[in-house]
C-alpha positions, 0 to 999 in steps of 0.5 A: 495510512501507515505512519512510516517516515521511510515509506510515505504513502504506505497503506493497508486496505483492510476488510472490515469483517474477519475472514482469513483468506481472499477465497473466503470472500464471494467473487463479487466482493473479491473483485470489489476489494481488488478495485479498492487496492488498485485505486490506492495503488493508482493514487499512490503512484500519482502522488508519490511517484515511486520507482515501484509499488509492492502489493502484499497480502500477508497476515501470518500472525493475525490471519485476516484479509488485508493488503499492504501497498508499499511505495518503493524507491531505488534508494530506500533503506531496504531496496531491492529487499522487502521492507522487513528485511535487514536494511541495505543503507541509511535513510535516503538523503532526500525527503519524500513528498509528504502527502496528508491522508486527506489528499491521498483519500481524495485521489483514491476516491477519484481513482474509484470513480474512474473504474 
């Protein structure tokens, strides 16, 4: 989980070994990694109920396989722009549901078991 009060639930799925690109992974491992990414997205949607989830595989500064999963709301500080763009508005007046890492982890495990 990424500690960002504006985007609760923001997570990264990070490959434990160093590879630069998804296509450096054997096909089976690529599919396993994406299964985890989709399980995190499913858990995030259930727990936080965002308007949209952004999935991004970035890493220009540190070329390493990882995925960003970012819950988005129409009233978030950057919507509809990416979260690294200039802010569009002040922080939303409503506080997003705070879910601890254990709750999110439990939901991710449950999602993985159903795949």
